[in-house]
C-alpha positions in Angstrom: 129.1 72.2 139.5 129.9 68.5 139.8 129.6 68.0 136.1 132.3 70.6 135.4 134.9 68.6 137.3 133.9 65.0 136.7 132.1 64.7 133.3 133.4 64.7 129.8 131.2 67.4 128.3 131.9 70.8 126.8 131.8 72.5 130.2 134.4 70.2 131.5 136.7 70.8 128.5 136.4 74.6 128.9 137.1 74.4 132.6 140.3 72.3 132.1 141.5 74.6 129.3 140.9 77.7 131.4 142.5 76.1 134.5 145.7 75.0 132.6 145.9 78.4 130.8 145.4 80.4 134.0 148.0 78.3 135.8 150.5 78.7 133.0 149.9 82.5 133.0 150.5 82.6 136.7 153.8 80.7 136.3 154.8 83.0 133.4 155.1 85.9 135.8 157.8 84.1 137.9 161.4 85.1 137.4 164.2 82.8 138.3 167.6 84.5 138.5 166.2 87.4 136.5 164.9 85.2 133.6 161.2 85.0 132.8 159.8 82.5 130.3 156.6 84.5 129.6 153.8 82.8 127.7 156.1 79.9 126.8 155.5 78.6 130.3 151.9 77.5 129.4 153.2 74.6 127.3 155.1 72.8 130.2 152.1 73.3 132.5 149.9 71.7 129.9 152.3 68.8 129.5 152.4 68.4 133.3 148.6 68.2 133.6 148.6 65.7 130.7 151.2 63.6 132.5 149.0 63.6 135.6 146.1 62.2 133.6 143.9 65.2 133.3 141.9 64.9 130.1 139.7 67.6 128.6 137.6 65.6 126.1 138.4 61.9 125.7 135.3 61.4 123.5 136.6 64.0 121.1 139.5 61.9 119.9 137.4 58.7 120.1 135.1 60.2 117.4 137.9 59.9 114.9 137.7 56.1 114.9 134.3 56.1 113.3 133.9 56.6 109.6 131.9 59.6 108.5 130.2 58.1 105.5 
């Protein structure tokens, strides 16, 4: 369970993705003055988590720095 929250593996990436998506879906149900943003609310939630420093797979982007051949 500790690895899901504090590692950089696949399980951690899936947990972060599920958490951000679930939080965005919960916020998509909110109506402010009769206006609901729907699924478009997931993007600002993802941007907020990114601004707070939550990273899903930092080693994924690091792999682009190494040549393949």
